[in-house]
All heavy atoms as a GROMACS GRO file, in nm:
protein
  528
    1MET      N    1   6.859   7.142   2.867
    1MET     CA    2   6.752   7.049   2.836
    1MET      C    3   6.685   7.003   2.966
    1MET      O    4   6.753   6.968   3.061
    1MET     CB    5   6.811   6.928   2.765
    1MET     CG    6   6.748   6.897   2.634
    1MET     SD    7   6.833   6.759   2.554
    1MET     CE    8   6.698   6.697   2.465
    2GLU      N    9   6.557   7.000   2.966
    2GLU     CA   10   6.484   6.956   3.084
    2GLU      C   11   6.484   6.804   3.096
    2GLU      O   12   6.506   6.732   2.999
    2GLU     CB   13   6.339   7.004   3.076
    2GLU     CG   14   6.325   7.155   3.086
    2GLU     CD   15   6.179   7.197   3.083
    2GLU    OE1   16   6.092   7.113   3.113
    2GLU    OE2   17   6.155   7.312   3.050
    3THR      N   18   6.457   6.757   3.214
    3THR     CA   19   6.455   6.613   3.240
    3THR      C   20   6.349   6.542   3.157
    3THR      O   21   6.372   6.433   3.106
    3THR     CB   22   6.430   6.587   3.390
    3THR    OG1   23   6.524   6.661   3.467
    3THR    CG2   24   6.441   6.441   3.422
    4SER      N   25   6.234   6.603   3.139
    4SER     CA   26   6.127   6.539   3.061
    4SER      C   27   6.167   6.526   2.914
    4SER      O   28   6.135   6.426   2.850
    4SER     CB   29   5.998   6.619   3.075
    4SER     OG   30   6.014   6.750   3.024
    5GLN      N   31   6.239   6.625   2.861
    5GLN     CA   32   6.284   6.616   2.723
    5GLN      C   33   6.386   6.504   2.706
    5GLN      O   34   6.385   6.432   2.607
    5GLN     CB   35   6.344   6.748   2.678
    5GLN     CG   36   6.244   6.859   2.660
    5GLN     CD   37   6.312   6.990   2.623
    5GLN    OE1   38   6.423   7.017   2.668
    5GLN    NE2   39   6.244   7.071   2.543
    6ILE      N   40   6.474   6.489   2.803
    6ILE     CA   41   6.574   6.382   2.798
    6ILE      C   42   6.505   6.246   2.804
    6ILE      O   43   6.539   6.155   2.728
    6ILE     CB   44   6.676   6.400   2.912
    6ILE    CG1   45   6.759   6.526   2.889
    6ILE    CG2   46   6.766   6.277   2.922
    6ILE    CD1   47   6.849   6.562   3.005
    7LEU      N   48   6.408   6.231   2.893
    7LEU     CA   49   6.336   6.104   2.905
    7LEU      C   50   6.261   6.070   2.776
    7LEU      O   51   6.264   5.954   2.732
    7LEU     CB   52   6.237   6.110   3.022
    7LEU     CG   53   6.297   6.089   3.160
    7LEU    CD1   54   6.192   6.112   3.267
    7LEU    CD2   55   6.353   5.950   3.171
    8VAL      N   56   6.196   6.167   2.716
    8VAL     CA   57   6.123   6.142   2.591
    8VAL      C   58   6.220   6.105   2.480
    8VAL      O   59   6.194   6.013   2.402
    8VAL     CB   60   6.038   6.267   2.553
    8VAL    CG1   61   5.984   6.255   2.412
    8VAL    CG2   62   5.925   6.285   2.652
    9THR      N   63   6.335   6.171   2.472
    9THR     CA   64   6.434   6.139   2.369
    9THR      C   65   6.490   5.999   2.389
    9THR      O   66   6.500   5.922   2.293
    9THR     CB   67   6.549   6.242   2.373
    9THR    OG1   68   6.494   6.373   2.355
    9THR    CG2   69   6.650   6.214   2.265
   10VAL      N   70   6.525   5.963   2.511
   10VAL     CA   71   6.579   5.829   2.539
   10VAL      C   72   6.474   5.722   2.510
   10VAL      O   73   6.503   5.618   2.452
   10VAL     CB   74   6.630   5.821   2.684
   10VAL    CG1   75   6.662   5.678   2.724
   10VAL    CG2   76   6.753   5.910   2.701
   11ALA      N   77   6.349   5.747   2.549
   11ALA     CA   78   6.242   5.651   2.523
   11ALA      C   79   6.219   5.635   2.373
   11ALA      O   80   6.197   5.523   2.324
   11ALA     CB   81   6.114   5.695   2.593
   12GLY      N   82   6.224   5.742   2.298
   12GLY     CA   83   6.206   5.735   2.153
   12GLY      C   84   6.317   5.656   2.086
   12GLY      O   85   6.293   5.572   1.999
   13VAL      N   86   6.441   5.680   2.127
   13VAL     CA   87   6.555   5.606   2.070
   13VAL      C   88   6.543   5.457   2.105
   13VAL      O   89   6.567   5.370   2.022
   13VAL     CB   90   6.688   5.666   2.120
   13VAL    CG1   91   6.805   5.577   2.086
   13VAL    CG2   92   6.708   5.804   2.061
   14ALA      N   93   6.504   5.427   2.229
   14ALA     CA   94   6.488   5.288   2.270
   14ALA      C   95   6.376   5.220   2.192
   14ALA      O   96   6.388   5.104   2.152
   14ALA     CB   97   6.460   5.280   2.420
   15LEU      N   98   6.269   5.290   2.166
   15LEU     CA   99   6.157   5.236   2.090
   15LEU      C  100   6.199   5.206   1.946
   15LEU      O  101   6.168   5.100   1.892
   15LEU     CB  102   6.039   5.332   2.093
   15LEU     CG  103   5.912   5.288   2.023
   15LEU    CD1  104   5.855   5.164   2.091
   15LEU    CD2  105   5.809   5.399   2.026
   16ILE      N  106   6.270   5.298   1.885
   16ILE     CA  107   6.317   5.276   1.747
   16ILE      C  108   6.415   5.160   1.742
   16ILE      O  109   6.407   5.073   1.655
   16ILE     CB  110   6.380   5.405   1.692
   16ILE    CG1  111   6.272   5.511   1.670
   16ILE    CG2  112   6.456   5.378   1.562
   16ILE    CD1  113   6.325   5.649   1.640
   17ALA      N  114   6.508   5.154   1.837
   17ALA     CA  115   6.607   5.044   1.840
   17ALA      C  116   6.537   4.910   1.862
   17ALA      O  117   6.573   4.810   1.799
   17ALA     CB  118   6.709   5.070   1.950
   18GLY      N  119   6.438   4.906   1.948
   18GLY     CA  120   6.365   4.782   1.972
   18GLY      C  121   6.290   4.734   1.848
   18GLY      O  122   6.289   4.615   1.816
   19ASN      N  123   6.228   4.827   1.777
   19ASN     CA  124   6.158   4.790   1.654
   19ASN      C  125   6.254   4.740   1.547
   19ASN      O  126   6.225   4.642   1.478
   19ASN     CB  127   6.078   4.909   1.599
   19ASN     CG  128   5.948   4.928   1.672
   19ASN    OD1  129   5.885   4.832   1.714
   19ASN    ND2  130   5.908   5.052   1.689
   20LEU      N  131   6.367   4.805   1.532
   20LEU     CA  132   6.466   4.760   1.434
   20LEU      C  133   6.517   4.621   1.468
   20LEU      O  134   6.532   4.536   1.381
   20LEU     CB  135   6.582   4.859   1.425
   20LEU     CG  136   6.549   4.993   1.359
   20LEU    CD1  137   6.667   5.088   1.370
   20LEU    CD2  138   6.512   4.972   1.213
   21TRP      N  139   6.545   4.596   1.596
   21TRP     CA  140   6.592   4.463   1.636
   21TRP      C  141   6.484   4.358   1.612
   21TRP      O  142   6.512   4.249   1.563
   21TRP     CB  143   6.632   4.463   1.784
   21TRP     CG  144   6.668   4.325   1.830
   21TRP    CD1  145   6.785   4.261   1.812
   21TRP    CD2  146   6.582   4.233   1.897
   21TRP    NE1  147   6.779   4.135   1.865
   21TRP    CE2  148   6.654   4.115   1.919
   21TRP    CE3  149   6.450   4.240   1.942
   21TRP    CZ2  150   6.600   4.005   1.982
   21TRP    CZ3  151   6.398   4.130   2.006
   21TRP    CH2  152   6.472   4.015   2.026
   22PHE      N  153   6.358   4.390   1.644
   22PHE     CA  154   6.250   4.294   1.629
   22PHE      C  155   6.230   4.254   1.484
   22PHE      O  156   6.212   4.137   1.453
   22PHE     CB  157   6.120   4.352   1.686
   22PHE     CG  158   6.004   4.258   1.677
   22PHE    CD1  159   5.992   4.153   1.766
   22PHE    CD2  160   5.908   4.273   1.579
   22PHE    CE1  161   5.884   4.066   1.760
   22PHE    CE2  162   5.801   4.186   1.571
   22PHE     CZ  163   5.789   4.082   1.661
   23PHE      N  164   6.234   4.351   1.392
   23PHE     CA  165   6.206   4.320   1.252
   23PHE      C  166   6.328   4.274   1.173
   23PHE      O  167   6.316   4.198   1.079
   23PHE     CB  168   6.143   4.441   1.184
   23PHE     CG  169   6.001   4.465   1.228
   23PHE    CD1  170   5.969   4.573   1.307
   23PHE    CD2  171   5.900   4.378   1.192
   23PHE    CE1  172   5.840   4.595   1.349
   23PHE    CE2  173   5.770   4.397   1.234
   23PHE     CZ  174   5.740   4.506   1.312
   24PHE      N  175   6.448   4.320   1.208
   24PHE     CA  176   6.565   4.287   1.129
   24PHE      C  177   6.669   4.204   1.203
   24PHE      O  178   6.765   4.158   1.143
   24PHE     CB  179   6.632   4.416   1.078
   24PHE     CG  180   6.542   4.496   0.989
   24PHE    CD1  181   6.490   4.617   1.034
   24PHE    CD2  182   6.508   4.452   0.864
   24PHE    CE1  183   6.407   4.692   0.953
   24PHE    CE2  184   6.424   4.526   0.782
   24PHE     CZ  185   6.374   4.646   0.827
   25GLY      N  186   6.653   4.181   1.331
   25GLY     CA  187   6.753   4.110   1.409
   25GLY      C  188   6.739   3.960   1.406
   25GLY      O  189   6.832   3.888   1.440
   26LYS      N  190   6.625   3.908   1.363
   26LYS     CA  191   6.603   3.765   1.362
   26LYS      C  192   6.668   3.704   1.238
   26LYS      O  193   6.658   3.756   1.129
   26LYS     CB  194   6.454   3.733   1.362
   26LYS     CG  195   6.384   3.779   1.487
   26LYS     CD  196   6.238   3.748   1.480
   26LYS     CE  197   6.167   3.798   1.603
   26LYS     NZ  198   6.026   3.773   1.599
   27LYS      N  199   6.731   3.591   1.257
   27LYS     CA  200   6.793   3.518   1.147
   27LYS      C  201   6.724   3.383   1.136
   27LYS      O  202   6.708   3.312   1.235
   27LYS     CB  203   6.943   3.496   1.171
   27LYS     CG  204   7.020   3.625   1.186
   27LYS     CD  205   7.061   3.675   1.053
   27LYS     CE  206   7.145   3.799   1.074
   27LYS     NZ  207   7.188   3.863   0.960
   28THR      N  208   6.687   3.345   1.015
   28THR     CA  209   6.630   3.214   0.991
   28THR      C  210   6.740   3.125   0.938
   28THR      O  211   6.805   3.158   0.840
   28THR     CB  212   6.515   3.223   0.888
   28THR    OG1  213   6.419   3.316   0.934
   28THR    CG2  214   6.450   3.089   0.869
   29THR      N  215   6.760   3.013   1.006
   29THR     CA  216   6.864   2.922   0.961
   29THR      C  217   6.804   2.814   0.874
   29THR      O  218   6.693   2.767   0.898
   29THR     CB  219   6.936   2.857   1.081
   29THR    OG1  220   6.839   2.789   1.160
   29THR    CG2  221   7.005   2.962   1.166
   30ILE      N  222   6.878   2.775   0.774
   30ILE     CA  223   6.836   2.669   0.684
   30ILE      C  224   6.912   2.543   0.722
   30ILE      O  225   7.034   2.542   0.722
   30ILE     CB  226   6.862   2.706   0.537
   30ILE    CG1  227   6.782   2.831   0.500
   30ILE    CG2  228   6.826   2.590   0.446
   30ILE    CD1  229   6.813   2.884   0.362
   31LYS      N  230   6.839   2.438   0.754
   31LYS     CA  231   6.901   2.313   0.793
   31LYS      C  232   6.921   2.227   0.669
   31LYS      O  233   6.827   2.210   0.590
   31LYS     CB  234   6.813   2.238   0.893
   31LYS     CG  235   6.792   2.312   1.022
   31LYS     CD  236   6.700   2.236   1.114
   31LYS     CE  237   6.675   2.314   1.241
   31LYS     NZ  238   6.581   2.245   1.328
   32PRO      N  239   7.040   2.172   0.650
   32PRO     CA  240   7.060   2.084   0.536
   32PRO      C  241   6.984   1.953   0.554
   32PRO      O  242   6.977   1.899   0.665
   32PRO     CB  243   7.211   2.061   0.533
   32PRO     CG  244   7.256   2.090   0.671
   32PRO     CD  245   7.160   2.191   0.728
   33VAL      N  246   6.927   1.904   0.447
   33VAL     CA  247   6.850   1.781   0.450
   33VAL      C  248   6.931   1.674   0.377
   33VAL      O  249   6.977   1.696   0.265
   33VAL     CB  250   6.713   1.800   0.384
   33VAL    CG1  251   6.636   1.671   0.380
   33VAL    CG2  252   6.635   1.908   0.456
   34ALA      N  253   6.948   1.560   0.441
   34ALA     CA  254   7.032   1.455   0.383
   34ALA      C  255   6.966   1.391   0.262
   34ALA      O  256   7.016   1.399   0.151
   34ALA     CB  257   7.063   1.351   0.489
   35LYS      N  258   6.854   1.322   0.281
   35LYS     CA  259   6.787   1.252   0.172
   35LYS      C  260   6.638   1.273   0.184
   35LYS      O  261   6.587   1.311   0.287
   35LYS     CB  262   6.818   1.103   0.178
   35LYS     CG  263   6.960   1.069   0.144
   35LYS     CD  264   6.978   0.919   0.141
   35LYS     CE  265   7.123   0.886   0.109
   35LYS     NZ  266   7.146   0.743   0.107
   36GLY      N  267   6.568   1.246   0.076
   36GLY     CA  268   6.423   1.257   0.078
   36GLY      C  269   6.378   1.388   0.017
   36GLY      O  270   6.457   1.469  -0.031
   37ALA      N  271   6.250   1.409   0.020
   37ALA     CA  272   6.191   1.528  -0.038
   37ALA      C  273   6.215   1.649   0.050
   37ALA      O  274   6.222   1.639   0.172
   37ALA     CB  275   6.042   1.508  -0.058
   38LEU      N  276   6.228   1.762  -0.013
   38LEU     CA  277   6.245   1.888   0.058
   38LEU      C  278   6.119   1.971   0.038
   38LEU      O  279   6.070   1.984  -0.074
   38LEU     CB  280   6.368   1.963   0.005
   38LEU     CG  281   6.408   2.089   0.079
   38LEU    CD1  282   6.446   2.054   0.223
   38LEU    CD2  283   6.525   2.154   0.010
   39TYR      N  284   6.068   2.025   0.147
   39TYR     CA  285   5.945   2.104   0.143
   39TYR      C  286   5.978   2.249   0.174
   39TYR      O  287   6.062   2.277   0.260
   39TYR     CB  288   5.844   2.049   0.244
   39TYR     CG  289   5.803   1.908   0.211
   39TYR    CD1  290   5.875   1.800   0.259
   39TYR    CD2  291   5.693   1.883   0.130
   39TYR    CE1  292   5.840   1.670   0.226
   39TYR    CE2  293   5.656   1.753   0.098
   39TYR     CZ  294   5.730   1.648   0.146
   39TYR     OH  295   5.695   1.520   0.113
   40ALA      N  296   5.913   2.341   0.103
   40ALA     CA  297   5.939   2.484   0.120
   40ALA      C  298   5.808   2.560   0.120
   40ALA      O  299   5.708   2.516   0.064
   40ALA     CB  300   6.029   2.535   0.008
   41CYS      N  301   5.810   2.678   0.180
   41CYS     CA  302   5.693   2.766   0.183
   41CYS      C  303   5.677   2.831   0.046
   41CYS      O  304   5.774   2.880  -0.011
   41CYS     CB  305   5.710   2.872   0.291
   41CYS     SG  306   5.575   2.991   0.295
   42PRO      N  307   5.556   2.836  -0.009
   42PRO     CA  308   5.536   2.902  -0.138
   42PRO      C  309   5.567   3.053  -0.134
   42PRO      O  310   5.613   3.109  -0.233
   42PRO     CB  311   5.388   2.880  -0.168
   42PRO     CG  312   5.346   2.765  -0.083
   42PRO     CD  313   5.435   2.768   0.038
   43MET      N  314   5.543   3.117  -0.019
   43MET     CA  315   5.568   3.261  -0.010
   43MET      C  316   5.709   3.293   0.039
   43MET      O  317   5.761   3.400   0.010
   43MET     CB  318   5.466   3.327   0.085
   43MET     CG  319   5.326   3.329   0.029
   43MET     SD  320   5.210   3.408   0.140
   43MET     CE  321   5.276   3.571   0.153
   44HIS      N  322   5.769   3.202   0.115
   44HIS     CA  323   5.903   3.223   0.171
   44HIS      C  324   5.987   3.099   0.138
   44HIS      O  325   6.004   3.012   0.223
   44HIS     CB  326   5.895   3.244   0.323
   44HIS     CG  327   5.798   3.350   0.363
   44HIS    ND1  328   5.672   3.322   0.410
   44HIS    CD2  329   5.808   3.485   0.358
   44HIS    CE1  330   5.608   3.435   0.434
   44HIS    NE2  331   5.688   3.536   0.404
   45PRO      N  332   6.039   3.087   0.016
   45PRO     CA  333   6.107   2.963  -0.026
   45PRO      C  334   6.234   2.931   0.052
   45PRO      O  335   6.284   2.820   0.042
   45PRO     CB  336   6.137   2.987  -0.173
   45PRO     CG  337   6.110   3.129  -0.202
   45PRO     CD  338   6.029   3.185  -0.090
   46TRP      N  339   6.289   3.023   0.129
   46TRP     CA  340   6.407   2.994   0.209
   46TRP      C  341   6.371   2.918   0.337
   46TRP      O  342   6.458   2.867   0.404
   46TRP     CB  343   6.485   3.121   0.240
   46TRP     CG  344   6.407   3.223   0.317
   46TRP    CD1  345   6.399   3.235   0.453
   46TRP    CD2  346   6.324   3.326   0.264
   46TRP    NE1  347   6.316   3.339   0.487
   46TRP    CE2  348   6.269   3.397   0.372
   46TRP    CE3  349   6.290   3.367   0.136
   46TRP    CZ2  350   6.183   3.504   0.357
   46TRP    CZ3  351   6.204   3.473   0.121
   46TRP    CH2  352   6.152   3.541   0.230
   47ILE      N  353   6.242   2.910   0.369
   47ILE     CA  354   6.197   2.830   0.483
   47ILE      C  355   6.174   2.688   0.431
   47ILE      O  356   6.084   2.664   0.353
   47ILE     CB  357   6.066   2.886   0.543
   47ILE    CG1  358   6.081   3.032   0.582
   47ILE    CG2  359   6.020   2.801   0.661
   47ILE    CD1  360   6.182   3.057   0.693
   48THR      N  361   6.258   2.594   0.474
   48THR     CA  362   6.250   2.457   0.422
   48THR      C  363   6.244   2.357   0.538
   48THR      O  364   6.280   2.388   0.651
   48THR     CB  365   6.373   2.424   0.336
   48THR    OG1  366   6.491   2.441   0.414
   48THR    CG2  367   6.379   2.515   0.213
   49SER      N  368   6.198   2.237   0.504
   49SER     CA  369   6.191   2.128   0.602
   49SER      C  370   6.183   1.997   0.526
   49SER      O  371   6.142   1.993   0.410
   49SER     CB  372   6.069   2.144   0.690
   49SER     OG  373   6.056   2.034   0.778
   50ASP      N  374   6.222   1.889   0.592
   50ASP     CA  375   6.203   1.757   0.534
   50ASP      C  376   6.076   1.691   0.586
   50ASP      O  377   6.042   1.581   0.546
   50ASP     CB  378   6.325   1.669   0.561
   50ASP     CG  379   6.353   1.652   0.709
   50ASP    OD1  380   6.292   1.725   0.790
   50ASP    OD2  381   6.436   1.569   0.743
   51ASP      N  382   6.003   1.761   0.671
   51ASP     CA  383   5.877   1.712   0.728
   51ASP      C  384   5.761   1.759   0.642
   51ASP      O  385   5.737   1.880   0.629
   51ASP     CB  386   5.862   1.764   0.871
   51ASP     CG  387   5.734   1.716   0.938
   51ASP    OD1  388   5.671   1.621   0.886
   51ASP    OD2  389   5.700   1.772   1.043
   52PRO      N  390   5.684   1.668   0.580
   52PRO     CA  391   5.573   1.711   0.494
   52PRO      C  392   5.458   1.777   0.569
   52PRO      O  393   5.378   1.848   0.509
   52PRO     CB  394   5.527   1.581   0.427
   52PRO     CG  395   5.579   1.472   0.512
   52PRO     CD  396   5.701   1.524   0.582
   53ALA      N  397   5.450   1.760   0.700
   53ALA     CA  398   5.341   1.821   0.778
   53ALA      C  399   5.383   1.954   0.840
   53ALA      O  400   5.306   2.013   0.916
   53ALA     CB  401   5.297   1.725   0.887
   54ALA      N  402   5.499   2.005   0.806
   54ALA     CA  403   5.551   2.128   0.868
   54ALA      C  404   5.479   2.251   0.813
   54ALA      O  405   5.425   2.250   0.703
   54ALA     CB  406   5.701   2.139   0.844
   55ASP      N  407   5.482   2.357   0.894
   55ASP     CA  408   5.426   2.486   0.855
   55ASP      C  409   5.538   2.588   0.848
   55ASP      O  410   5.642   2.573   0.913
   55ASP     CB  411   5.323   2.534   0.959
   55ASP     CG  412   5.201   2.444   0.965
   55ASP    OD1  413   5.166   2.384   0.863
   55ASP    OD2  414   5.142   2.433   1.074
   56CYS      N  415   5.515   2.695   0.773
   56CYS     CA  416   5.612   2.805   0.762
   56CYS      C  417   5.619   2.876   0.897
   56CYS      O  418   5.517   2.906   0.959
   56CYS     CB  419   5.570   2.902   0.653
   56CYS     SG  420   5.677   3.045   0.639
   57SER      N  421   5.740   2.905   0.941
   57SER     CA  422   5.758   2.972   1.070
   57SER      C  423   5.725   3.121   1.062
   57SER      O  424   5.712   3.187   1.164
   57SER     CB  425   5.901   2.952   1.119
   57SER     OG  426   5.992   3.006   1.026
   58ILE      N  427   5.711   3.175   0.943
   58ILE     CA  428   5.680   3.318   0.927
   58ILE      C  429   5.530   3.340   0.910
   58ILE      O  430   5.470   3.418   0.982
   58ILE     CB  431   5.757   3.378   0.808
   58ILE    CG1  432   5.908   3.369   0.834
   58ILE    CG2  433   5.714   3.522   0.781
   58ILE    CD1  434   5.992   3.413   0.717
   59CYS      N  435   5.469   3.270   0.813
   59CYS     CA  436   5.328   3.298   0.781
   59CYS      C  437   5.233   3.186   0.821
   59CYS      O  438   5.112   3.204   0.819
   59CYS     CB  439   5.313   3.327   0.632
   59CYS     SG  440   5.352   3.186   0.525
   60GLY      N  441   5.286   3.067   0.854
   60GLY     CA  442   5.200   2.958   0.898
   60GLY      C  443   5.142   2.874   0.786
   60GLY      O  444   5.062   2.782   0.813
   61MET      N  445   5.179   2.901   0.660
   61MET     CA  446   5.127   2.821   0.549
   61MET      C  447   5.189   2.681   0.551
   61MET      O  448   5.299   2.661   0.600
   61MET     CB  449   5.161   2.888   0.415
   61MET     CG  450   5.086   3.014   0.387
   61MET     SD  451   5.130   3.087   0.228
   61MET     CE  452   5.070   2.964   0.116
   62LYS      N  453   5.116   2.584   0.496
   62LYS     CA  454   5.169   2.450   0.481
   62LYS      C  455   5.283   2.452   0.381
   62LYS      O  456   5.277   2.521   0.279
   62LYS     CB  457   5.061   2.354   0.431
   62LYS     CG  458   4.960   2.316   0.535
   62LYS     CD  459   5.023   2.220   0.632
   62LYS     CE  460   4.920   2.163   0.725
   62LYS     NZ  461   4.980   2.098   0.837
   63LEU      N  462   5.388   2.377   0.409
   63LEU     CA  463   5.499   2.367   0.315
   63LEU      C  464   5.463   2.270   0.203
   63LEU      O  465   5.392   2.172   0.224
   63LEU     CB  466   5.625   2.318   0.388
   63LEU     CG  467   5.674   2.405   0.504
   63LEU    CD1  468   5.807   2.352   0.556
   63LEU    CD2  469   5.688   2.550   0.464
   64VAL      N  470   5.511   2.299   0.083
   64VAL     CA  471   5.488   2.215  -0.034
   64VAL      C  472   5.622   2.161  -0.082
   64VAL      O  473   5.728   2.214  -0.047
   64VAL     CB  474   5.417   2.292  -0.147
   64VAL    CG1  475   5.279   2.337  -0.102
   64VAL    CG2  476   5.498   2.410  -0.192
   65ARG      N  477   5.618   2.057  -0.164
   65ARG     CA  478   5.743   2.004  -0.218
   65ARG      C  479   5.820   2.116  -0.287
   65ARG      O  480   5.761   2.201  -0.352
   65ARG     CB  481   5.717   1.891  -0.316
   65ARG     CG  482   5.673   1.763  -0.249
   65ARG     CD  483   5.659   1.650  -0.349
   65ARG     NE  484   5.786   1.618  -0.411
   65ARG     CZ  485   5.862   1.516  -0.375
   65ARG    NH1  486   5.822   1.436  -0.280
   65ARG    NH2  487   5.976   1.492  -0.437
   66SER      N  488   5.950   2.115  -0.273
   66SER     CA  489   6.030   2.228  -0.321
   66SER      C  490   6.024   2.243  -0.472
   66SER      O  491   6.044   2.352  -0.523
   66SER     CB  492   6.176   2.213  -0.276
   66SER     OG  493   6.232   2.097  -0.333
   67ASP      N  494   5.992   2.137  -0.547
   67ASP     CA  495   5.976   2.153  -0.691
   67ASP      C  496   5.845   2.222  -0.726
   67ASP      O  497   5.830   2.277  -0.834
   67ASP     CB  498   5.986   2.019  -0.762
   67ASP     CG  499   5.886   1.917  -0.712
   67ASP    OD1  500   5.830   1.938  -0.603
   67ASP    OD2  501   5.866   1.815  -0.782
   68GLU      N  502   5.750   2.230  -0.630
   68GLU     CA  503   5.624   2.301  -0.651
   68GLU      C  504   5.628   2.443  -0.595
   68GLU      O  505   5.544   2.525  -0.628
   68GLU     CB  506   5.509   2.226  -0.583
   68GLU     CG  507   5.485   2.088  -0.636
   68GLU     CD  508   5.381   2.013  -0.554
   68GLU    OE1  509   5.316   2.076  -0.470
   68GLU    OE2  510   5.368   1.892  -0.573
   69ALA      N  511   5.725   2.474  -0.509
   69ALA     CA  512   5.733   2.605  -0.446
   69ALA      C  513   5.766   2.712  -0.548
   69ALA      O  514   5.846   2.692  -0.638
   69ALA     CB  515   5.839   2.604  -0.337
   70GLY      N  516   5.702   2.823  -0.538
   70GLY     CA  517   5.728   2.937  -0.627
   70GLY      C  518   5.651   2.932  -0.757
   70GLY      O  519   5.670   3.015  -0.843
   71LYS      N  520   5.561   2.835  -0.774
   71LYS     CA  521   5.482   2.827  -0.897
   71LYS      C  522   5.352   2.897  -0.882
   71LYS      O  523   5.297   2.912  -0.781
   71LYS     CB  524   5.458   2.681  -0.936
   71LYS     CG  525   5.583   2.612  -0.984
   71LYS     CD  526   5.550   2.475  -1.031
   71LYS     CE  527   5.673   2.407  -1.085
   71LYS     NZ  528   5.647   2.272  -1.129
   0.00000   0.00000   0.00000
């Protein structure tokens, strides 16, 4: 195998690994809320906050009360 073929193969594997890590390696943590209203993203209901002015960390939409989310 030539050096250029090895470099292209290694670069391709690194590119694929980087893309997989970028899209699937991030974990969103859900913080428990003690009291009060819970707000969630209509498109991503696992994104929650107790702050009514918060935005979704994925799509940037305003969070709505969790009883209104998903409707």
